[in-house]
C-alpha angles and dihedrals in degrees: 000000000000090000091052093050090048092049093048092047091048093048094048092048093047089054090048090047090051090049089051089053090051089050089053090054089048090053091051093048094046091052091048091048090050091050091051093046093049096041101044108019105031088233139109143199087235091213104073097111093045098045095043090049091053091045094051091051092048093045093049097050097038090055097050097088092046091049091050093049094048093047093245097126113098111244125195101212103164090140103028092049091060094052130082138183121006097352090055092048092050092047091049090049091050091049092047093047090049091049091050089050094049093045089047092051091050092045090052094056096039090047091051090052092048091049092047091050090049096048093045094044091233116183133184119268093239131100089265095056092208114196101250094218089071100066093034090048091053090054090048091050090051091052092049091050090048089053091050090052092046089051091051090050091047092052092046092053092042090054091053099267127141119286120244113288119213122219092187133081115295 
């Protein structure tokens, strides 16, 4: 069962990480298009700031679970790094449970906002009139996927597996 949860979490977060990479390419292309339009045609899409802002938020949150799974998130483990054995496992479990709780709290409020925007039909005040539940929903989805990955890590550590290893600076 643990292996299945870990595989599902990994697969979902790889898809989300791939989507985040596609969003990064979109941001690049939109900026280039805007530069060309302004430089050579004295025109604009008039939505660059708005769309890039939404895209950065979506990209950031959709990539969190993937970054956690791949060890790319920076962890400050001044205490945990000095522990070993059972104390380290319990500390890791506490940190993971706390992280799930904090991500869940954030997901609750972001999800409420996305649902409110959807039920009210709220749109942005720009020329594009983007339904606001879309960018907020992308952030909510990223938080949910982070929680799924944190749960998989929690279960792995609880069953005696290796704690999360960081590839970043510590």
